[in-house]
N, C-alpha and C positions, 0 to 999 in steps of 0.2 A: 928945690930938693923935695922929694915926696916922702912923707912920713908913713911908714907901714904900721898899721894898727893890727895887733894879733887878733886872731879869731877869738870870739867870746869864750869858747870852750877852753882855749889855750890860756886865756887870762884867768880862768877859774881853776886851772890845774893845781895851783899851789894854795888854794883856799882864798877866802875873803878877808879883807882887813877888818871888817865889822859885819855883824849879822844883818841880813836883809830885813828881817822882822824880829823884833825882840818882844817877848812876852813879859809883862810886868804884873805880878799879883800885888796890887796896890794895898790891899787890906784883906784880912780874913774875916772882918766883920760882915754880917749878912742878916737881912731881915727874914730870910728863909732858912730851912734846914733840909735841903734836898737829900734824899736817901742815898743818892749815888755821887755826891759831891766829891770830886777827885782831890780837893784840898781840905776836906773835913771842916769847911768854914762854918762860922757862927759867931765866935767871939773875936774881938780885936786883940791882936798881939800888943801888949803894952810897950814893946820895943819898936813899934811901927815908926817908919821914917817920918820926920817932920816935913812941913811944907817946904822949907828952905832946902832940906836934904834932897827932896824930890826934884826941886828945880835945879839943884847942882847936877843930879843925874841927867836931867834933860839937856843941860848945857853940854855934858860929856857926849851924849848921844848925837847932838848937833855937830860937835867936833869930829865924831867918828863917821858922820854922814849916814847914820842909820835911816833907812827909808821911812819906816813907821814903827810905832810901838802898839802892841796889842794888849790893852789893859783889861784885867779881870780881877778875880778875887776868890772868895768873897763877892760882895756886891760893891763895886768901886764907887758908885754914886752916893753911898751913905757917908763917905768921907766929906766933911763940911767944905774942904778945899778942892773937891774934885773938879768942878767947873773952872776954877782958877788955874788948876794944873793943865787942863785941856787947852785953855786959851794960851797958857805959857808955852806949851809944846808946839802948837801950831804957829805961834808967833816966832818960834825958833826953828822953823823948817823941819819939824818932826811930826809926821802925820799920826793921827790917833784913830785906832779902832778899839771900841770898848764893848764888852759884853755886859748885859744887864738883864735883870728880871723885869724891868720896867717900872720899878717903884717910884723913881724920881722923874719919869718922862711926862711931865705936865704939859699942857698946851703951850705955856710960856717957854719952857725948856725946848720943846719940839720946834717952836718957831725960831729960837736962837740957833739950834743945831742946823736948821735948814739954810741958814745964811753962810755956812762954812763948806768949802769944797775939800777940806782937808781932814774931815772927821767922818768915820764910818761907824754905824751903830748896829749892834747885833742883839736881837731879842731872843732870850732862851725860852723855848717852848718844847716840852717833851710829850705832848699829846695833842692831837687835833681836836679833842673834846676835853671838857673840864674833868670828866670822870677819869680819863687816862692820865692827863697831865697832873692833876692835883694829887693823885695817888702817889706820885713820885716827888713832886715839888712842894706840896702843901696846899691846904684849903685856900681858895681865893686867888691862887697864883695864875691860873688860866685867865681869869677876868682881868687881872692886873696887866698881864702881857698883851692881851687884846686891846685894852685901853691905851697902852703905850703905842701899839701899831696904829690905832685910830688917830691918836694925836699927831704922830709923825706924818701919816698920810694927809691929814687935814692941813698940816703946816707946809706941805709940798716938799718934805724931805725925800731926796732921791735915793732909791735902791737900798732901803733898810734890809738887813739880813735876818731871816728867821732861822735860828740855830737849833737843831734837833739832835739829841743823843739817841741813836737807834737802840731800842730795847725790844725784847720779845713781846711787849705789850703794845708797841706802836708801829711795828713794821707793816702791819696790815692797814695803816692809815696814811701811807705814802701819798696816794692820790689826793687825800684830804689836805695834807700839808701843802701840796703843790697848789691846790685851790685857794688855800689861805694866802699863800704868797702872791698869787695873781690878784686876789681881792685887794690887797694893800700895796700893790706895786712893789713887792719885795722879792728878794732872791732867797731861795731855799738853800740852807747849808745843812748837810747831814754829817755827823761825826760819830765816832764809835765810843761805846762804853769802855772805860779804862779801869782796870783793877787797882786803882790808887785811891788813897783816902777811904771815904765811906763806900766808894765804888767796889772796894775789895770785899766789903761785908755783904753786898747784894749781888755779887758777880753771878753766882749760880742761879739766882732768881731772875735776874734781868738780862743777862747776856743772851743775844739772839741764838736760837738753835742753828744747827748746820743747815737745815732746810730753809730757815728764814734768811740766812746769809746768801743762799743761792737766790731766793726770792728778791732780796735787796739788790743783788748783782744784776739780775735780769731787769729789774725796774730801772736801775741806773743806766744800763745800756740803752733802754728804750726811751728814757726821759731825761737823761743826765746832761744834756747840752746846757741847760740853764740851772743846773744844780751844782753847788760847791761841795767838796768833801775835804776832810783833813788829811794830813800826810799819814802814811802807813795804814791807810783805811782798810782794815780787815785783810790786807794782802789779797784783795778780791781779784786782782788781775790773773791769778793762777787758776781761776774757775773757768775761764772761757778762752776765746781766741787770743793769741798773742797780740798785745797792743790795743785790745778792745777798751781797756781802762788803764792805759799806760800811765806809769808814774805813781800809782796808788800803793806800790810796795816799797816806796822810798822813805828814808828817815833823814831828817835834816838836823838831828841833834848835834850840837857842837860844830856844825858846818855852815848852816844858813840861819839857824835859830838858836836862842838861849833864853834863860829866864832870870828875872830878878824877883826875889820874894819880898814880903812886906818890910823886912828888917834890912834889906839891901844886900843879902847874899846872892851870888850868881851861880846858876846851874846850867849845864849843857842841855838838859832836857826838861821841858815844862811838866812832864808827866812822871818823873822819877826823882822827886825831891822829898818824898815822905818815906817813913819806915816800911809802909806797905803800899 
């Protein structure tokens, strides 16, 4: 007797049993105070989940068969138990992608990360030069991120991501960002500024102009084969030929993604959990 397996699109018609990717803001503590931080991070929430509570969540994610968890913050690596939680997740079949400013990516940690096939690292960098980056992320943050990239490259870590929030001050540096990615064997990821948290305070100052959005669209069409973007990215697919950047006007909130905040509350959208 032959078992007929429905087409993938038919299997997804009624939704997923669990999110494909789950974003987890593990902490709001951060060593930086980026002017556009979507979670207004800086100080740790005193109600932050304990190590055991985090492990309980990971156990639940394993039971739900979540593919991987995208850990951010805040700066997640400042939690003393962060590496313990990463090891626990991967040992329980939950892949980990984490975003970091690089503060804890020492040569020893880089070597440790290079031994895992189940961990993806994303270094935040919002300027291809110290002057542009540090104006947004704080003095010394460019050097810190570059040092982390150097440590990961030296350790043989495969395919680190360089994550760039597109602003009106760095759109002109796209080629330079691509060159940095090539230098460190990395993949460039460009995401959009969101009017959430402190990002709402600097929206008018940092949001790319209409002309810059067209410039960015044209650059992605010409260079985007090895460039990652976030969902709902500028709705840029409306700027050019149908299908040129297919999928960039889609939103996965509550369908394929959701978010857990530092105290364990769950939201449908990672970018709509704050008052502004």
